[in-house]
Structures are given as C-alpha cells and as structure tokens.
FINU-71164 format. One record per residue (C-alpha): residue number from 1; x, y, z; residue in three letters. Coordinates in steps of 0.05 Angstrom, whole numbers. Last residue first. Layout:
  nr   east  north     up rest
 NUM      X      Y      Z  ALA
...
END
This chain:
  nr   east  north     up rest
 597   -306    204    222  UNK
 596   -319    198    298  UNK
 595   -317    269    327  UNK
 594   -249    294    355  UNK
 593   -259    328    421  UNK
 592   -265    404    423  UNK
 591   -222    421    488  UNK
 590   -161    391    457  UNK
 589   -130    339    504  UNK
 588    -54    342    524  UNK
 587    -34    281    564  UNK
 586     32    283    601  UNK
 585     61    220    636  UNK
 584    117    234    687  UNK
 583    166    186    715  UNK
 582    219    212    771  UNK
 581    263    271    759  UNK
 580    330    245    787  UNK
 579    325    172    772  UNK
 578    297    187    698  UNK
 577    228    179    665  UNK
 576    192    219    613  UNK
 575    127    204    579  UNK
 574     86    233    521  UNK
 573     11    231    504  UNK
 572    -22    269    447  UNK
 571    -96    291    434  UNK
 570   -145    284    375  UNK
 569   -196    250    418  UNK
 568   -181    184    383  UNK
 567   -109    195    397  UNK
 566   -120    200    473  UNK
 565   -160    136    469  UNK
 564   -108    101    427  UNK
 563    -51    121    475  UNK
 562    -90     98    537  UNK
 561   -105     29    498  UNK
 560    -29     24    489  UNK
 559    -16     42    560  UNK
 558    -62    -14    586  UNK
 557    -47    -66    535  UNK
 556      7   -108    574  UNK
 555    -42   -163    583  UNK
 554    -43   -162    659  UNK
 553     -5   -206    708  UNK
 552      9   -149    755  UNK
 551     84   -154    743  UNK
 550     97    -86    715  UNK
 549    171    -71    704  UNK
 548    163    -53    632  UNK
 547     94    -81    611  UNK
 546    104    -81    535  UNK
 545     49   -123    506  UNK
 544     21    -72    460  UNK
 543     68    -12    448  UNK
 542     60     49    488  UNK
 541    125     37    527  UNK
 540    168     26    467  UNK
 539    213     84    468  UNK
 538    220     77    545  UNK
 537    236      4    547  UNK
 536    313      9    530  UNK
 535    317     67    579  UNK
 534    287     24    634  UNK
 533    226     60    667  UNK
 532    251     95    730  UNK
 531    247     59    799  UNK
 530    211    108    846  UNK
 529    181    180    845  UNK
 528    111    194    817  UNK
 527     82    243    767  UNK
 526     18    243    729  UNK
 525      0    301    684  UNK
 524    -66    320    649  UNK
 523    -63    380    603  UNK
 522   -128    414    579  UNK
 521   -124    445    512  UNK
 520   -148    506    470  UNK
 519   -133    560    516  UNK
 518    -99    523    572  UNK
 517   -131    485    632  UNK
 516    -80    446    675  UNK
 515   -101    386    716  UNK
 514    -46    357    756  UNK
 513    -36    287    788  UNK
 512     19    276    840  UNK
 511     34    209    871  UNK
 510     67    214    941  UNK
 509    123    167    964  UNK
 508    158    109    929  UNK
 507    115     99    864  UNK
 506    110     36    821  UNK
 505     38     15    836  UNK
 504     14     85    852  UNK
 503     42    111    785  UNK
 502      9     53    744  UNK
 501    -59     65    779  UNK
 500    -53    139    762  UNK
 499    -41    126    688  UNK
 498    -97     69    683  UNK
 497   -147    104    725  UNK
 496   -137    170    689  UNK
 495   -143    138    618  UNK
 494   -204     94    635  UNK
 493   -238    153    670  UNK
 492   -227    192    604  UNK
 491   -255    134    565  UNK
 490   -316    134    611  UNK
 489   -328    210    604  UNK
 488   -318    214    530  UNK
 487   -293    283    511  UNK
 486   -314    352    498  UNK
 485   -287    402    544  UNK
 484   -286    433    614  UNK
 483   -222    438    660  UNK
 482   -216    513    663  UNK
 481   -156    535    701  UNK
 480   -112    501    750  UNK
 479   -130    432    788  UNK
 478    -83    397    834  UNK
 477    -92    324    857  UNK
 476    -46    294    909  UNK
 475    -57    219    913  UNK
 474    -56    183    983  UNK
 473    -52    109    986  UNK
 472    -99     54   1014  UNK
 471    -94     21    947  UNK
 470   -168     12    929  UNK
 469   -192     71    971  UNK
 468   -139    115    939  UNK
 467   -160     89    874  UNK
 466   -233    106    883  UNK
 465   -216    177    905  UNK
 464   -172    185    842  UNK
 463   -224    165    798  UNK
 462   -277    209    828  UNK
 461   -233    271    829  UNK
 460   -211    263    755  UNK
 459   -280    255    728  UNK
 458   -304    316    769  UNK
 457   -244    357    745  UNK
 456   -251    332    675  UNK
 455   -319    373    672  UNK
 454   -355    344    615  UNK
 453   -390    361    547  UNK
 452   -398    303    510  UNK
 451   -354    253    469  UNK
 450   -378    179    449  UNK
 449   -313    141    433  UNK
 448   -302     74    399  UNK
 447   -236     61    364  UNK
 446   -255     52    291  UNK
 445   -244    -23    268  UNK
 444   -187    -47    227  UNK
 443   -170   -109    260  UNK
 442   -117    -78    304  UNK
 441   -158    -25    336  UNK
 440   -221    -63    350  UNK
 439   -180   -122    370  UNK
 438   -143    -79    427  UNK
 437   -209    -46    449  UNK
 436   -238   -119    458  UNK
 435   -172   -143    492  UNK
 434   -173    -89    541  UNK
 433   -248    -94    557  UNK
 432   -235   -168    566  UNK
 431   -175   -154    614  UNK
 430   -225   -109    655  UNK
 429   -275   -162    661  UNK
 428   -219   -212    680  UNK
 427   -195   -162    733  UNK
 426   -270   -159    761  UNK
 425   -272   -235    760  UNK
 424   -209   -239    801  UNK
 423   -234   -191    850  UNK
 422   -300   -230    855  UNK
 421   -265   -297    864  UNK
 420   -219   -266    919  UNK
 419   -281   -240    956  UNK
 418   -309   -310    952  UNK
 417   -246   -342    981  UNK
 416   -243   -287   1036  UNK
 415   -317   -298   1055  UNK
 414   -300   -373   1062  UNK
 413   -248   -355   1112  UNK
 412   -290   -309   1150  UNK
 411   -351   -354   1152  UNK
 410   -406   -335   1104  UNK
 409   -469   -298   1119  UNK
 408   -488   -309   1045  UNK
 407   -525   -241   1040  UNK
 406   -474   -190   1018  UNK
 405   -412   -233   1001  UNK
 404   -456   -290    969  UNK
 403   -491   -237    926  UNK
 402   -425   -205    905  UNK
 401   -397   -271    886  UNK
 400   -461   -292    848  UNK
 399   -462   -226    808  UNK
 398   -385   -231    792  UNK
 397   -395   -304    766  UNK
 396   -456   -288    726  UNK
 395   -426   -230    693  UNK
 394   -365   -273    677  UNK
 393   -418   -325    644  UNK
 392   -442   -268    599  UNK
 391   -378   -232    586  UNK
 390   -348   -289    551  UNK
 389   -397   -302    495  UNK
 388   -419   -234    490  UNK
 387   -363   -180    480  UNK
 386   -307   -227    472  UNK
 385   -342   -281    428  UNK
 384   -376   -230    384  UNK
 383   -310   -186    376  UNK
 382   -277   -254    352  UNK
 381   -332   -274    304  UNK
 380   -339   -200    276  UNK
 379   -264   -196    270  UNK
 378   -257   -264    238  UNK
 377   -312   -248    187  UNK
 376   -278   -186    167  UNK
 375   -209   -217    163  UNK
 374   -239   -272    117  UNK
 373   -272   -215     72  UNK
 372   -203   -181     71  UNK
 371   -169   -243     52  UNK
 370   -217   -254     -3  UNK
 369   -201   -186    -29  UNK
 368   -127   -197    -22  UNK
 367   -135   -262    -64  UNK
 366   -174   -226   -114  UNK
 365   -120   -175   -120  UNK
 364    -62   -224   -124  UNK
 363    -98   -267   -178  UNK
 362   -109   -203   -222  UNK
 361    -67   -223   -283  UNK
 360    -79   -177   -341  UNK
 359    -99   -205   -408  UNK
 358    -98   -178   -477  UNK
 357   -145   -205   -535  UNK
 356   -153   -209   -608  UNK
 355   -219   -236   -639  UNK
 354   -244   -272   -697  UNK
 353   -273   -263   -769  UNK
 352   -323   -209   -755  UNK
 351   -352   -189   -823  UNK
 350   -328   -124   -857  UNK
 349   -315   -153   -923  UNK
 348   -242   -148   -919  UNK
 347   -246   -192   -855  UNK
 346   -257   -166   -789  UNK
 345   -223   -174   -719  UNK
 344   -265   -163   -659  UNK
 343   -233   -131   -596  UNK
 342   -217   -163   -526  UNK
 341   -197   -137   -455  UNK
 340   -195   -193   -405  UNK
 339   -180   -183   -332  UNK
 338   -153   -249   -304  UNK
 337   -164   -296   -245  UNK
 336   -116   -356   -254  UNK
 335   -131   -430   -249  UNK
 334    -84   -487   -238  UNK
 333    -84   -547   -284  UNK
 332    -10   -547   -301  UNK
 331    -26   -521   -371  UNK
 330    -59   -459   -340  UNK
 329   -131   -451   -326  UNK
 328   -174   -393   -338  UNK
 327   -216   -348   -291  UNK
 326   -252   -287   -320  UNK
 325   -258   -213   -300  UNK
 324   -277   -170   -360  UNK
 323   -231   -109   -365  UNK
 322   -259    -83   -431  UNK
 321   -297   -120   -481  UNK
 320   -307    -90   -551  UNK
 319   -370   -107   -587  UNK
 318   -374   -136   -659  UNK
 317   -433   -180   -645  UNK
 316   -388   -243   -652  UNK
 315   -348   -214   -596  UNK
 314   -406   -204   -553  UNK
 313   -432   -274   -564  UNK
 312   -362   -302   -549  UNK
 311   -361   -264   -482  UNK
 310   -432   -292   -466  UNK
 309   -411   -362   -483  UNK
 308   -355   -357   -437  UNK
 307   -396   -331   -380  UNK
 306   -446   -387   -384  UNK
 305   -390   -439   -388  UNK
 304   -361   -410   -323  UNK
 303   -295   -447   -303  UNK
 302   -267   -421   -366  UNK
 301   -220   -466   -411  UNK
 300   -160   -440   -439  UNK
 299   -140   -495   -488  UNK
 298   -159   -455   -548  UNK
 297   -177   -500   -607  UNK
 296   -117   -514   -652  UNK
 295    -85   -477   -705  UNK
 294    -30   -445   -658  UNK
 293    -35   -485   -595  UNK
 292     23   -532   -581  UNK
 291     69   -498   -632  UNK
 290     64   -435   -592  UNK
 289     84   -466   -523  UNK
 288     34   -478   -471  UNK
 287     54   -456   -400  UNK
 286     -1   -405   -389  UNK
 285     40   -342   -370  UNK
 284    104   -359   -405  UNK
 283     75   -380   -469  UNK
 282     27   -321   -469  UNK
 281     84   -271   -457  UNK
 280    114   -298   -522  UNK
 279     53   -285   -556  UNK
 278     -1   -335   -581  UNK
 277    -34   -311   -643  UNK
 276    -81   -353   -689  UNK
 275   -114   -398   -641  UNK
 274   -177   -436   -663  UNK
 273   -243   -420   -633  UNK
 272   -280   -423   -701  UNK
 271   -286   -349   -710  UNK
 270   -213   -343   -701  UNK
 269   -177   -334   -638  UNK
 268   -117   -282   -627  UNK
 267    -74   -278   -565  UNK
 266    -37   -228   -525  UNK
 265     -3   -237   -455  UNK
 264     22   -176   -424  UNK
 263     95   -160   -424  UNK
 262     84   -139   -496  UNK
 261    152   -141   -537  UNK
 260    126   -203   -577  UNK
 259     59   -167   -597  UNK
 258    101   -107   -618  UNK
 257    150   -148   -656  UNK
 256     92   -181   -697  UNK
 255     63   -112   -713  UNK
 254    132    -85   -736  UNK
 253    139   -148   -778  UNK
 252     72   -136   -811  UNK
 251     87    -62   -819  UNK
 250    152    -82   -849  UNK
 249    119   -125   -903  UNK
 248     66    -71   -916  UNK
 247    118    -15   -923  UNK
 246    164    -58   -971  UNK
 245    101    -77  -1010  UNK
 244     79     -2  -1016  UNK
 243    151     28  -1031  UNK
 242    150     97   -997  UNK
 241    220     99   -969  UNK
 240    263     60   -927  UNK
 239    273    111   -866  UNK
 238    202     95   -843  UNK
 237    210     21   -843  UNK
 236    280     28   -812  UNK
 235    249     67   -756  UNK
 234    195     15   -746  UNK
 233    243    -38   -738  UNK
 232    286      3   -689  UNK
 231    220     15   -647  UNK
 230    208    -63   -646  UNK
 229    279    -75   -627  UNK
 228    269    -24   -567  UNK
 227    208    -64   -544  UNK
 226    245   -129   -546  UNK
 225    306    -98   -510  UNK
 224    263    -70   -454  UNK
 223    229   -136   -444  UNK
 222    296   -167   -440  UNK
 221    319   -117   -385  UNK
 220    371    -64   -400  UNK
 219    434    -66   -360  UNK
 218    476    -27   -313  UNK
 217    420     21   -298  UNK
 216    426     92   -276  UNK
 215    464    131   -332  UNK
 214    423     94   -384  UNK
 213    433     92   -463  UNK
 212    398     81   -525  UNK
 211    425     85   -596  UNK
 210    381     68   -658  UNK
 209    431     60   -715  UNK
 208    432     75   -789  UNK
 207    405     53   -861  UNK
 206    438    -15   -867  UNK
 205    413    -44   -933  UNK
 204    403   -120   -946  UNK
 203    327   -113   -932  UNK
 202    319    -53   -890  UNK
 201    365    -56   -831  UNK
 200    368     -2   -775  UNK
 199    422    -31   -732  UNK
 198    405    -31   -657  UNK
 197    452      0   -605  UNK
 196    452     -7   -528  UNK
 195    492     30   -480  UNK
 194    492     16   -405  UNK
 193    531     54   -348  UNK
 192    536    120   -385  UNK
 191    587    173   -401  UNK
 190    608    137   -466  UNK
 189    627     70   -431  UNK
 188    609     35   -368  UNK
 187    573    -23   -398  UNK
 186    567    -46   -475  UNK
 185    510    -77   -520  UNK
 184    517    -87   -591  UNK
 183    459   -109   -638  UNK
 182    482   -132   -705  UNK
 181    499   -105   -775  UNK
 180    574   -114   -755  UNK
 179    594    -41   -780  UNK
 178    531     -5   -759  UNK
 177    529    -40   -693  UNK
 176    605    -23   -683  UNK
 175    593     50   -698  UNK
 174    533     54   -649  UNK
 173    577     26   -594  UNK
 172    633     72   -612  UNK
 171    693     56   -656  UNK
 170    665     88   -720  UNK
 169    651    154   -678  UNK
 168    576    174   -672  UNK
 167    574    172   -598  UNK
 166    638    210   -591  UNK
 165    602    277   -581  UNK
 164    567    250   -520  UNK
 163    487    248   -526  UNK
 162    452    295   -474  UNK
 161    399    268   -435  UNK
 160    327    252   -463  UNK
 159    311    253   -532  UNK
 158    357    260   -598  UNK
 157    342    263   -674  UNK
 156    391    266   -734  UNK
 155    457    245   -707  UNK
 154    504    230   -765  UNK
 153    542    166   -775  UNK
 152    592    158   -828  UNK
 151    602    114   -893  UNK
 150    579    173   -938  UNK
 149    513    183   -896  UNK
 148    489    128   -842  UNK
 147    433    159   -799  UNK
 146    437    163   -724  UNK
 145    372    161   -686  UNK
 144    386    181   -611  UNK
 143    360    158   -543  UNK
 142    372    182   -471  UNK
 141    347    166   -403  UNK
 140    331     89   -414  UNK
 139    315     48   -359  UNK
 138    242     55   -359  UNK
 137    237     35   -434  UNK
 136    174     64   -463  UNK
 135    181    137   -454  UNK
 134    255    137   -475  UNK
 133    243     98   -538  UNK
 132    182    139   -552  UNK
 131    225    202   -552  UNK
 130    278    170   -599  UNK
 129    219    154   -649  UNK
 128    198    228   -656  UNK
 127    250    239   -717  UNK
 126    220    176   -752  UNK
 125    154    210   -760  UNK
 124     92    185   -719  UNK
 123     34    165   -769  UNK
 122     13    110   -722  UNK
 121     47     46   -708  UNK
 120     99     80   -661  UNK
 119     41    117   -625  UNK
 118     10     48   -604  UNK
 117     82     19   -582  UNK
 116     89     82   -537  UNK
 115     20     77   -508  UNK
 114     32      4   -492  UNK
 113     99     17   -459  UNK
 112     76     73   -419  UNK
 111     16     34   -397  UNK
 110     62    -23   -375  UNK
 109    101     28   -333  UNK
 108     49     66   -301  UNK
 107     38     27   -239  UNK
 106    112     26   -225  UNK
 105    119    100   -228  UNK
 104     52    113   -194  UNK
 103     77     68   -136  UNK
 102    144     98   -126  UNK
 101    118    171   -131  UNK
 100     62    151    -78  UNK
  99    113    118    -31  UNK
  98    158    178    -32  UNK
  97    103    231    -26  UNK
  96     72    191     32  UNK
  95    139    183     68  UNK
  94    151    259     61  UNK
  93     80    273     89  UNK
  92     97    227    154  UNK
  91    162    270    163  UNK
  90    129    333    151  UNK
  89     76    314    206  UNK
  88    130    292    256  UNK
  87    170    357    246  UNK
  86    106    399    251  UNK
  85     90    365    320  UNK
  84     33    318    316  UNK
  83    -32    312    361  UNK
  82    -28    387    364  UNK
  81    -95    396    330  UNK
  80    -58    434    272  UNK
  79    -10    375    269  UNK
  78    -67    326    267  UNK
  77   -102    369    209  UNK
  76    -32    361    174  UNK
  75    -40    285    176  UNK
  74   -113    287    154  UNK
  73    -91    332     95  UNK
  72    -35    284     77  UNK
  71    -86    226     76  UNK
  70   -134    265     31  UNK
  69    -74    282    -15  UNK
  68    -60    208    -19  UNK
  67   -132    190    -41  UNK
  66   -132    247    -94  UNK
  65    -66    225   -123  UNK
  64    -98    152   -125  UNK
  63   -155    182   -161  UNK
  62   -111    221   -212  UNK
  61    -70    158   -222  UNK
  60   -130    118   -244  UNK
  59   -148     60   -196  UNK
  58   -138    -11   -184  UNK
  57    -81     -5   -134  UNK
  56    -57     65   -116  UNK
  55    -97     68    -46  UNK
  54    -70     -1    -29  UNK
  53      0     20    -46  UNK
  52     -5     82     -9  UNK
  51    -34     45     55  UNK
  50     23     -8     51  UNK
  49     79     46     42  UNK
  48     51     89     98  UNK
  47     49     28    145  UNK
  46    123     11    130  UNK
  45    144     85    141  UNK
  44    101     82    211  UNK
  43    133     17    233  UNK
  42    202     48    220  UNK
  41    187    108    261  UNK
  40    156     64    318  UNK
  39    171    105    377  UNK
  38    103    110    402  UNK
  37     92    178    371  UNK
  36    105    147    304  UNK
  35     57     90    309  UNK
  34      3    132    340  UNK
  33     11    184    285  UNK
  32      4    132    235  UNK
  31    -58    101    269  UNK
  30    -87    172    272  UNK
  29    -73    184    196  UNK
  28   -108    124    176  UNK
  27   -168    142    218  UNK
  26   -171    208    188  UNK
  25   -166    179    116  UNK
  24   -221    135    128  UNK
  23   -243     92    185  UNK
  22   -184     39    180  UNK
  21   -222    -16    138  UNK
  20   -245     39     90  UNK
  19   -175     64     78  UNK
  18   -190     65      1  UNK
  17   -257     43    -23  UNK
  16   -243      2    -87  UNK
  15   -235     17   -158  UNK
  14   -246    -45   -206  UNK
  13   -190    -62   -257  UNK
  12   -128    -81   -222  UNK
  11    -60    -84   -256  UNK
  10    -15   -136   -225  UNK
   9     56   -114   -234  UNK
   8    120   -162   -242  UNK
   7    172   -143   -189  UNK
   6    226    -92   -211  UNK
   5    299   -106   -201  UNK
   4    318    -84   -272  UNK
   3    255    -55   -309  UNK
   2    195   -100   -321  UNK
   1    146    -74   -374  UNK
END
C-alpha cells in the first residue's frame, strides 16, 4: 500500500550481511564518528539513513532492529572510549532511531495491508472491521461503523482516534453517503483533514456507512480507497444476514475487491497455462491489459526454461512456492527481477486445477547487488594497480637515483638533477601511500592498523629529529607522564610527521610538540604561530581534498588520513586556530588501541 508521498516499495527476500563492506557495525560507527567530528553533521545523517536502509532491506523487522541496536552499541562504545562526546553520541543514536522508525514503517505497509485483508476474509465480526481499516490504510487514524436505524445513523463500532459527535448527523459526510448511496469524500471538516465514507449496500438495501478519517493526510491514496472499499463490502456482507447464496455472492465480490486492492501483482493460471485472473496491479506492472491476457496463454516468458518447468512441476505436485527469484518480461520487452510466491488451486475433487501467484519487484535489489560486485572488483583492481603496478617502477626510479648519487661520481649540476628526481620520487611514493589509504577507507575496506606495545616518546623523538633535519628548523618537544600504549608504530609516525610537518611549513617561529600521559589516554599536541587556518576552512579541514593555505602540491589527503588513523585507534582529533593563540592540533589516543574488528 502506498500512502501519500510514499515511494513504491521493493521487498527483498534474502537476508544479507549488513555493514559487511564497512568492517561491521564498529567500522560503520567509526566512519559516522569521522564524518561528525569532521564537521559533516548533514553527511553523517545521510550516511545513517543509508546504513539503516541497507540494514532493513530484505530482513524481518526483528533482525533489522538487532542490526540497528548493534550500530547504536558501537556508537556508545566510541563514546565510552572518548572518541565521541555524549552529545555527539546521542545525536548519532537519534539519527539511527529516526531512520529505523521510518524504514520499518515503510517496509511494513504492504504486509499490514495483506494481513488486514486476510483477517477481513476470516471469521472476523463486523465490529472489528474499523480496527482492520485503521491497520491497513496508513493515512487513516480513525474509523467507525455506523448502522442505519429508523432513518438515522448510529455509531456501533470505532477504532483509532475519537469520532466527533456530529459524525452521525444527516448533514455529515457519513450522512450524505447514506442518503446518496455513493462514496463521499471531504477535506478539512469534522475535526479532520480528510474524511471518507463508504455506503454499506447489500442488493438494493443500504445498511449503514463505513467512515474513515485522517488528521495528518489531506487525501487518501487510490490504493487506500480500494482497500477500504473492500472492507466496506465485507461489512455489508456480514450485516446482511445468513442467506447462503447472498453470502457466497458477496464473498466472491469481496475476494475480487481484495485482489483489486492489492498493490502487488496477483494472477491465476489454470493447469493448461491459460490466465484466469489478472489484477489491476498486474496490468500496471507488466503492461498487458486484462482483455489481452485472460483466457489466453500467459505472456510472461521466463529467461530460464528449465527454471520455469521446475516451478510448474512443483505447482502440479501441490507444493507452495515462496519467494522464488524469477526474471519475467514486460509487454515492452524489458525484463524484471521478481520474487514469486505461488500456491496450487484445487477443484472440488481435490485435484490441482491451476495456481495463484503474487509477485514482488526485486529489480532494484538485484541492481544493487550487481553494483556491489562491480564496486568490489573495481576496488581490487584499483588497489592492485596502486600497490603493485605503480610501486614497482617507482621503486626502480628511487633505487636508481640513490645509486647514482652514491656511486655515480656525478658533476655537481647533474647530481642536483638526480637528487631532484629522488626527492620527487619519494614524494610520489608518499602520495601513492595516501591514495591507497584513501581508496581503502572510501571503497569500503577496513583502515589497516597493526597495534603493538610501543613508547610514543621514542616514535615522536625520531620523527621530530628527521623533520628538523629535512626542514633545517628547530622543533621543541616536551614529554610529561607515561607515553606507553598499544598503537601501530608506523601509523603513529605518519600522524606525527603529517601534523608536525604542517606546523613547520606554516609556522612563524618555534614549533611546539607536547606528549602528555594521562590515566587512560596519551595526548599529542602540536602548536605553531603564523597565519591561522581560515574560518571558512576550519570546519572542513579533515575532509579529503581540503588543503587550506597549503601549496605543497599534494593531494590534500594528509589530514583526512591522520583523522582516519586516529579513529581506527579509537581516538579523537581536534583543531583550533586563531590570530592570537596560533594553531593547535590535539590528538587523544586511548592506551589500549582499538583492535581490528
């Protein structure tokens, strides 16, 4: 059932591993933390909506709830580790809650309609039909069964919100429907935005009215109207009495109304392959009108003949088929991926006389699966090129340049050229490393870290010493407290080199680096004076491609990769910059580094 403004749903049939391409719920939570801490609140909200949509697709509500709960737990774990503040964690959890509620409401609507229709055909008494009307029509928030007695309407059964006292008046929407013997629809009246009334007619007799209203929607959709008409037909049948023939006729009419009200294609085929039932949704779905197919061989050709024969054999054997994936064609020749559920129909003697089937479009899901496969192949190909095909010739260039400088006995002018080649090749190698890390993080791979017990003082001292030599500048290093913890030494050197290198390049005067050991964290701070980071750049400084005032010719990935390394260790990074106080980057690293999920 599609409510006003709702998009058609695609129901999936096979559960999938959720968040698998992001390293599990923990990996997804880290990426959300990175987006939020990097100033991308809107991006984080969009990412949450997409993750929850993927988690809810193709699974039962209980499983999707478990997936979302695991994501919330991972977000709260980041809060406990200090990666996120309580305010940030609550914000992400609220986004997860909102997205989950929206998805579960949307995914449940077709099932709610079908469940309500099934109950309406059972032994449900007339007094329970208003409740089914509210359950099956998403826009409806109240429903009432009004019976005509002595020329007046009397409310006999209600469901949902309270019905206004004047709902049974002769001039009300329900009163006009009873007087005219036709459906009446009105807007902005009787304490509701939309009111819809169906007369309950049995033969030539008007028995009452089914009144439905909404305080949120201005209009009921066509699908909702068809569903409510079927409920009204059922109510008239129940109120008409116990005449067997009348009940049979109205039961058949109700069955036809239910088929027409279904938002999913329903069709019936006899044992000879001729179409007997072709619903309104099937007309819209496949393109063939009812008069073109009923009584004729089914035009829906499967691309897999063996599969079609197997399905036919299962039906002939009296078995029920549930969520069988098939590919059938439309009238225009295009093919659709569908989930087929079918059951055998039997004649009075009990023999199988045909089948009835309901179909769900899974084309979007299949396309997403194919896109995921293509993305995985592209990732493997891209990473392979960067990590091997580009590294090998670059390594040869670096090695050759170093050998020429060491043993070539080159004249000074040529030696400067070779040294420039070596320096450029080293810079290309760093750019390739940055590009490879960026590809891993953005194409779904887990950011690689290999933590072990290290002394951050030693790593920091070596890195600072190398930078002092490279830039012929002095860097002031201070260490307070215990600097030991579980981190990846190469990645920590990458963080320190990037932050201190940026500070040296953009500083005026001394650069200060401070290591401060606290109870559960070690804090690394770099501080420099000079031109501050522009105010409009500061919220986006950790985003890829944002170089600020940097004119070094890099890819603009340095601070993004620094942030990803810190987040992969379960830490946090912040920046402040002003004319008076200078620029300070603050990294907080938990002593117990985050293990790879």
